[in-house]
N, C-alpha and C positions, 0 to 999 in steps of 0.2 A: 665246498660242503655246505656251509652255513650262508653262504652268499646266496646259492642255488634252492637253498630250502627257504630263505626269506623272500625271494623274488618268487619262486614258484607257488609257495601258498598264497602270496599276495594275489594273483592269479586267480586261484580258485576262490579268496574268501569274497573277494569283490565283485565276482558273478555272484556268488550268494547272496551276499548283503544288498547287490540291485534287485535280486528276487524280494529279498524280505521286505525291502522299502516299498515295491509296486504292492503287494499284498497288502502291505499297514495302511496307505493311500486308500486303497479300492475300500476301505470298511467305514466310509463316511453313508450315513443312512437316514429313515425315518420312518415312521411306525405311527399306529393308533395307539396312544397312551393309555396305560392300564390305570392310571390315575383316575379318571373317569367312569370305572366302571360299574361305582356304586352312587355317582351323583346325579340327582335329580336335574333337568334340565340340560345336559349335556344330549347334544342332537344324533350323536354316533355310538350311543351304547350298543345299537342293533348290530355294530360291526366288531363288538367285545362277545356280543353272545346276540344270536339273532332272534332269541326270545323277547327280547325288550323291544318295547315300541315306545312312541311319544305321544303326549298329552295333546300335540297339534301336529298340523301337517306344515311341511316346510318346504323352500328351495334354496338350495345353497348359491352362493355367490360363487360364479363359475371361477375353477383354479382356485380358490381362497377359503372355499366350505371347510376344508380340514386340512390344513398344511399342518406337516410334522417333520422334525428334522433330528434325529437320531444318532449316537455312537454307543455300540457297546465292546466291553472287552475286558480284558485281566492285564493287558497290557498297557502301562501307565507312561507317561511322557516322562516324569521323572526318572523311569528305569534307563532310556535311553539319550535323555539332554540332561547335563549338570552344567553346575556353574562352577568356573574354573577362574579364578582370579577375577571375578566380576564380567566373564563373558561366558556365554552359552557354549558349551562345547559338546560333542557327541562322545559316547560311551566309550571311543575307541581310544581318547585321549590319554597318552601316558603316564599323565598326572593323576589320572584316575584309578584306584587300585582294581585288578578283576575281581577280588572278594567282593569289595564293595557293589561292581556290578553284578554280578552272578548271583548276590543275596538277593536283589532285587527280582529276580525272573522267574518265573514259573518253570517246569517242565513242558510244559503243552500254553503258550502264549498265542491266546485267541483274539482276534477281533472281527467284527461282523455283525449284521442286524437286517431287518427288511424294511423295504421302503413302500410307502403309500401314500400317493397324493390323491385326493380328490379332485375331478375333474369337473363332473357334473353329478348332482344328487338331487331328491326329492323324496319328498314324504307325504303319506296322504293316509286318511282312514276309509277304507273300504272292503268288500268280502269278507265282512263281519271281522274283522281285526284290523291290524295296521301293517302298511305296504312302504316298501321303499324301491327305487330304482337308481341305480349309481354307475357312474363309469370312472374305474380309477387307473391310474398308471401305478405299477408297482415293480419292486425287484426284489431280489434276494442277495446279499452280498457277505461274504465270510472268507478268513484267512487263518491260516495257522502257521504260526511259527515256532519252533521248538527251539531249547534253550541252546541246546548243542551250536545253533549256527552263529548265536552270538559270543559262545566259547570259542567259537574257532576264530570270528574277527578280534576278539580281546585277547586272547589268551596266546596265540599262534602257535608255536611249536614246543609250549609247555606242558600240552598233552599229546601222545603219541597218536589217539585215534580219536578220530571225529565220525561219531556216526549220526548222520543229519538225517534223520527218515521223516516222512510223511508231512513234507511242506506242501501245502494245498492251500488252493484257492478258487472260490467259485464266484459266478456273477449271471444272475438269470434275469432280466425283464421282459414284462408284458404287461399288454392292457386287459382289462377286467369290463363286463357287463355285468351287474350284478342285479338278480330279481330278488327281495325279499316280502317275506309275510310271516306276522304272527298272529295269535288268538288264543285266548281264553279257553280251556275246555270246561265247558258247563257239566257234564256230568262227573267232574272232579274239581269244585271248588278250590281256588288257590292255586291251580295248575295253568301254566301258560306256556305254550311250547311255539317254537319258529323253526324257520330253514331259509336259507338262500341259495339260490342257482347262481353260479357263475360261469359265464361264457369266456375263454380265456384267447386271446392274441398273444402266441410266441412272440418277440421282437429279435432277443437275445440271448446267446448262452454260451457262457465259458466255464471249463473245469480243467483246472492244473493239479496234474499231481507228481511230485517229485516224489517218488516213493523211496528212494533210497541215494543217498549222495555219502557214502563211506570213504574216509580219507585216514589211511593208516601209513604213519612215519617212522619207521625203522633206522636204525644205525646203516645196513646196507644196501637197504632196499625202500622204495615206496609202492604202496598197494593202492589203488581209487578203483571205484565203482559208483555207477549212475543208472537209474533205472526213472525213466520220467515219461508222461504222457500229457497231452493237451488236445482236448477235444473243443472245438469253435462253432458256433451257428450265429452269424453273421450277415445273414443276405448274401451279399456280393463280398465277403471279407476273403481273401486268399492269402497264403501264404508268401514271402518274397524268399530266394533261394541263390546261394552262392555256391562255390567249387572251393574244397579244400586240396591240399597239395597231393591227394592220391587222388585227385580227378572224381571225388564221389560229391553228389550234389548235397545240401543242407540245407534247414529251414535258419534263415539271417533276421526274417522279421515277418512284418503283416503289411497289408494296403487292402484300402476299399476301392472297387472301380467306380469309375464312373464320378460323382459328387460326394461320395462318402455316406450317404443317407442309408437309415435301416429299414427296411420296410418286414412286416409281417414273414417270420419263418417259421410259424407253427400254431398247433392248435390243441388245445383242451379243455375240460371240463372240472368243475371243483364244487362241493357242496358245503355250505357251514349247518350245525345242527345244535340246537340249545333248547333248554327249558329250565324255567322258574318256578320255586313253588313257595306259597305264602303259607305258615302256619303259627298262628298267632301273633308274635311281636318279631318272627324272625323271617327271615328270605334266604331261600336255599338256590341255589344256580348251578349248573352245569354247561359249558358249551364245548363243542370239537370243530375248529375251525379249517378252513382251506384241504378237505379230502379231496384231492384231485392231482391232476399231472396235465403235462403238454407235451406233446409228442412235434417235436423239432425236425426239420427236415436239412438236407444238402449239410451233414456234418463234415469238418474239415478237421482230420484225426493227423497229428504230428506225435512220433515217439522214437524214443532209442531202439526199440523192438527187443525187448527184453533189458538185461543186466549187460554193460558195458563194463569192461575190465581192462585197468592199467598195470601192469607189473613190472617194475622199472628195476634193473642191476644199480649196483653203485657205479657211479661216473665217473670215468678216470680222465681228466683233462691235460691237454699239453700247452706249454705256454709258446708253443709255435703256432701263431695264427695260421699259417698254411697247412697244419696236420689235420688229418681227418677227423681227429677228437678233440680240435682247439675247443676253448672254452665257448667261443660263439656257436661251433657247430652243436655242440653236446646240449647248449642252452636251448637252440631251436628245435634240435630234436625232441627236446622234453617236454617244450610249451606246445608242441604242435601235438604231441599224445593230450596232453591236458586239454586242449581244445576240442577235440574228439570228443569228449566225455560229453560235451554241453551240445551236440549236432545233431538235433532233432533231424529224423527222416520223415520228409512229407508223404503221407499214406495216403493222401488225395480226399475224395468225398465217398466216405463210406453210407451214404445214406440217412435215414430217420436215426433218432434218439430220441428216447422219453425221459423227460426229468419228472418224480414227483415235487408237488409242492411242499414247502416247510409246514406241518399241521400244528395246530397249536391246540391245548387241552386248559379250559378256565373253570376252576371249582370254586365258586363263592358261598359266602354267607354275610348275612346282615341281620342286626339287633335294634332293633327300634326303641328308643326309651319312651316306656308309658306314661312317663311325667312331664317328658317334654317331646313329644311326636315330630318337632323338626328338628333334631339329633338322632342320627343311627352311626352304628360302628359298623366298619364290614372286614371281613378277611379274604383276599383273592389268592388263590396258588394259579401260578401259569405254569406251563410247562410248553417249552418248543422242541418240537422231535424235528431234528435237522441234522440226523447221523451224528458225524464229529462235531458239527457244530450245536448240538443240543445244548439247551440250557434252561435252569429254572428258577423261580423266583418267589416266594412269600411275601404280601405286601398287607400291612394292619393300616386302616384308614380311621379317621372321624370325619362324618360327614353331615352337614349342617346347610338348612335351607329356612334363614329366618323371616323372608318374606317371599312373595309368589313370583318375584321376578329375578332372585338371586339366589345362588346355591354354590359351595365351598367346599371344597376337600383339602384334607391334609395328611400325609399318610408317610410310612417309613417301609423298605423293604429291604430284605435280604435272599441271597440268592448266589449263583454259580459266579455271578462277577462282582462279589461283595454287596456291602450295604448301600443305599440310596436313601433320600428324602426326594418326597415328591409331592404334589398339590396340584390344584385345579380352581377356577373359579369360571362362572358362566352368570352371563346377565341374561336372561329370556325374558322377551314380552313379546306380546302379539306386535310383528311388523320386522322386528329387529332381535338377532340375536349373536352374543360374540363371546366366546369362551377362549382362556388362556391357562396352560399347562403345562407341568413340566414332571416326567418320571424319575430324574437323574438331575438334580441342581447343583450349577456350579456357585463358586464364590463363597463366602465366610460362614454360609449356613453350612454347605456341604462339608466344609474344611472340620466344623465341628463334630459331624456326626460321623461322615465318612473320608478321612485324611487321604484314602490310597484310591480312591475309587476314578477310573479313567473316563465314565460313562457320563453322557449328556445328552438330554433332550430338550426340543421346545415346540410344543402344540399350539396351535391357535385357528381359528376358523370364524368366518362371518356368514351368518345363515338368516334367514328371514321368513319366519314363523307365520303360522295364517289360521 
């Protein structure tokens, strides 16, 4: 029985860990840096609040106007990778205690962020205000891995019940053409408003929901239940199939017909709205970004079609290899049942499916020192509304512009994914603009302030003001 438990449990958690590894790898991403929200000379402030404009027009270097790479999450590398006798080992290493591993994990381990890469952008003054035209490639990626999954992998049968529910992953990619306009309201001095209209082309979408994966190990029987759904929109994407011992067809993989290229598979609209108000030495601002959706077509759907349950009685083994209940026969029967838990049914093309974008709310306030107008301090609250992946942070910054062609920012933040240290430098002169920044800094500086943070980001851009 102990041998069967060990080998059977191995089949289960290896499949689960493979899923978890895939989800974690899917979380690399990029986003527009919040560190630039109050920085004079940061060309892309309008992407954080559409009411912001620039002093000059600009043209972006194609592909490098706003290049940003970032990672967000509360699952740290130090929670899954350990140093054992001078070698890097996975947390499943038997020389690492289960209590040490479990103490470092959260009940809900979240990874993910959004991607935004500027392909072409330009800004100019006209129509009584400031205007921008942008073409961007974007994505929204996320994953949630519950603590119970790591417990199953690390602790084995020391726990009799494993409730591994709400393992989810998502990835949505799209292109956008964004038209922005902002201007001052003359009837109310100090008030400026702006809006951005975005036309969206959906390229790909994946939603995976492992709603339930429950395993109860008893003295006389095992009970296992699973419930899962996968929705995929990838143009020519199709599920691969295989046949089990009962002659039933199930999903065994996926493929792309033809050359594997991804073409537009949906259409949508979105809107950014923003306002700023100047009162004495204070600036107040509010923005709501990405209010919209994409309607995808040709949704491929695979599912367990409800909850699948296997309830096994105690196994009785015979030492006679030719007996019906020989060890090999009983073992094959049991592992076949386990396999059925993870065999999704291909339900074919279920047609269109709409997906909302993850909206962001930015609320800011800054104060300019009367004795030194080149220095001001800012507070920014950002909340990303993304269902299970919702996060929020509060960021305090000091911003200085000692000369017309240079500005800088240093800031600290605290939020859903811990604390972080950020900064930005912007060199801006007629004809050339270069900015560099990070919302989450790695290295010695980060370790002083944020010893447990797994967040990281890097933002740079080259533009040509005129």
